[in-house]
Structure formats: C-alpha cells, structure tokens
N, C-alpha and C positions, 0 to 999 in steps of 0.2 A: 432696227434691231435684228439680226438672228437668234437662231434658240439651239440649242442643245439641248438633247434628252434621254433619261432612261427608263428604260422601261419593265415594269414587273422584276424587280431587282429582289431577292427571298434572301430575308436574312433572320437567322435565329437569335435570338436575345433575350434580354431578361428585361418584360415588361409585365405589367398588370396590376390593377389596381386593387383585386383580391387577396385576403392571405394565400391561400392554394394557389396561387398565381407567383407568389415570392418567393425565390429558390432554385426555379427553373425557367428554364428556355423555351419562347417561343416562337413561331413563325410568324413574320409581318413581309408583309410583298408593298414595296417604294417603287412610286413610277416619280419622276421629276421632269421637269423642264425649266429651263434656266436662261436668262438672256445674255449671249456672249457675241462680240463683233469677231463674225468668221469670215469677213471677205478678203482678209490678206491671204487664206488658207485657199479659199474657194478662186482665187485671181491666179495663185500663184504656182498651184497644187503642189506646195511646198512642207514637208510634214512639220518643219522647224517653225512657222507660221502659224501651226494648226493648235488648238486647246488638246492637252494629252488627257484624254474622259478614259483610260486603260485604268488609272489609278481612281478613280472615283468610286465604285462600286468598293472596295477594298477600305477604302476611307470612309464609307457610311457606315458599313456593318462593323469597323474598329470603333467608331465615336458610338453606335448605338448598346457597343456590348463594354463601352467604360463604367457605368452605372445603371442601377435600374431605375425605369422609367413605370410611373405610372399608367399615363396614358399615352394613345395615339396621337392625341393633338399635339403633346407636347415632343414626342419622338420626329412629328410632322415639322414643329418649329424649329427643333434642335439641327435639321437637316436643312433647311431650307437658311438658317444659320452659318450653317457649314460652306455652305455654295456661294453667299455672301461674301463670309470672309476670305474662305481658302481660294477661289476660283474667281473672285473678283465679280461677280455676279451681279446686277442691277436692281433682277427682280428675280424672284425664284419659287414657282407652284410645285407643290411638292402633296403627294396623294399617298397615304400610308393605311393599307387596312389588314386584319386579323383575318387568315382564311378557315380560320378553325374554331373561331369564336361562337358561332348559332349554327343549330342544327339546319341542314336545309338552304343556306344560304352562302353561297360562294365565298361572299366576304364582306365585312363591314369594317367601314374606316371614314375619315375626312381627306380633304383638301383643304388645304391654306394656300396662301400668295403672300408675300411678302417681300418689299423692296430693301433696299441695300438703307436709305433711310429709316426704315421703321425698324428696321434690325440694331442698327445705331442706336436710336431711340430707347430701345427694349434694354440694351448693353447699359446705356446711362442711367435709368432705371433699376441697375439690378438684376433682370428677370434674367440675365443670357450673361 
C-alpha cells in the first residue's frame, strides 16, 4: 500500500479546554499520512489517476473551524475520520501539536492512528 502525507500544516482554529482559550483562535500544526493506492498514477503519469491532494489542507482547516474543540486528541481523531470518510483512506496516522502551548518547548501534542474499521465503529457508537 502506498501513502500520502501532509507535513506541518498550520491552522488557526478554536481549540482549548481552559476558559481563557474559549472564543479565541489558536495555532495548531497538523501532519498526517494515510494509505492510498497510488499505483495507477505512478504507472501512467496521468493526473486524472492521481489523488487530488490540493484540497486536503483547506478541508482540514475548514473542518477544524466548524466548532470549538477542547483537546488536540479530539482534533486528531476528527482529521483521521475526515481522511477515511472523504478520501477513502483505509488507515490514517495524524499528529497534532500546539506550538505555543508551553514556554521553551517547540510544541506539545499527540499522534493517533485509526483504521477505517475503527472509524466506522466510532460512528456506530455515536462518538463521531
């Protein structure tokens, strides 16, 4: 299986669990890789056979700005679900960090990995 990736997408969005974080936008940095069948595009050199990755960063940004999220863990899960649902990824690994969260630290965050089956189960349970 092939993989596509997004490296260090910066998004300003409403996120944070503390009262002072509500009503403001904070910077998140998102990196993701997800399984995709890229063989036809690689073999044919045909743009029509390629995954249109140009819209993925805007879609992630738009989704993160739809509503306030308290935790980076939740943001990562929502991004993984988006990649599975909208881009047909059988598996997605997503890292999200807040670069401005702690003094003296470049960033602090999480990495999660979910399969399409796990996303479907979370949807069945009403988590997503």
